[in-house]
C-alpha positions, 0 to 999 in steps of 0.5 A: 839209189840202185838201178833196181829201185824198190822204194816208191813214194817212200814205200819199200815195195819189197816189204809190202804185206800180202793178204789171203782171201780169209784175211781180206774178208775179215778186214772188210767186215771189220771196216764196214763195222767202223774199224778204220784201222782195218781199212788202212790194213786193206790199203797196205795189203793191196799195194802190190796190186797197184804196183802190178797195174802201173807196170802197164803204163811204164812206157808213157814217160810218167814218173812212177811215183806219180802213177803209184799215188794215183793208183792208190787213189783208185785202190782206196775207192775200190776198197770203200765201194767193194760189196762183200755180198757179191761173189767177186774177188776183190782184185777183179773189182779193184784192177779196173778201178785202178786202171780207170783212175790212172787213165783219167790222170793221163788224159787230164795231163795229155799235151793234146788238149780236149775241151772241158765239156767234151771231156765231161761227156766222155767221163760220164759215158765211161761211168755209164759204160762201167755201170752197164757192164756190171749189170749186163756182163757185156760191153754196152754199145755207144747207142745204149750209152747215148740213150742213158745220157740222153745225148746224140750217139755221134756226140758219145763216139766223138767224146770217147774218141777225143780222150784216147791217147795218140798212138805212134804209127811205128808202135808194134802190135804183134810179134811172133819172134820174127819181124814185128807188125806195126800200126802203119801196116794196118792202115789202108792207102786211100790216096787217089790212084791218079797221083800214084801212076808213076809209082805203080808202073815202077812196081809192076815192072819190079813185080814181073819176076816174083812168084804168083803169091808174092804178086798177089800180096803186093797187088792187094797191098799196094794197088788195092790199098788193103791191110795186111789183115785183109790180105791174110784173110783173103788168101788164107794165111796168117798176118805174120806170113803176109808181113814176111812175104811182103818184105821179102818180095819188096826186097827182091823187087828192088833187085829186079828193077836196078 
């Protein structure tokens, strides 16, 4: 098999059909009138949609064939539940359902185990969330979801948080072509100042020859424990600029204290 593989689960992806809106509408009408061959054509005609969705999950270390099969389950569910009378494109309706099916699969196979009861609450909360979003066209609050399920608000927040995938501190979240900004750059330092007094003395000594803006950034970041985003908002520059100035100042400071 070549590196540029086009076959997934025995399906040659380079030969998948593409349906236009008129063909889709006709097939949905036929399917709803009992023609199951129309359903099969709808599935085959939208497999490219599944392929585009699973590309978002390429960095999870999962087999692409497994993700494709799970995505197809989401596609079939969306086909079976799509309402032609609603003025919504099928892809707009199907993509969240495909993503949801893949996320459920990934959560169920997550090495960090979550209790069954907690996972059940989380899944019910996600279902209520999707239903409320379709009714109100906005993101519902945790309080609204809790009210629908008649469970404490804190339990909803805890359950939804428990099923989230862990994130590496070194995962890049922004890159404007320069140095990337990582998750760890967004975290405040909540350690006791008493445990850091030696490091602070060294920092102050190294900061003596920096310009005022560099001193201000390092003071807010390392003495006040603020995030790069908070510093950027306070002094009126972008977060990327804060990141670059911070790195340059630390490099210069290292030379100053040698």
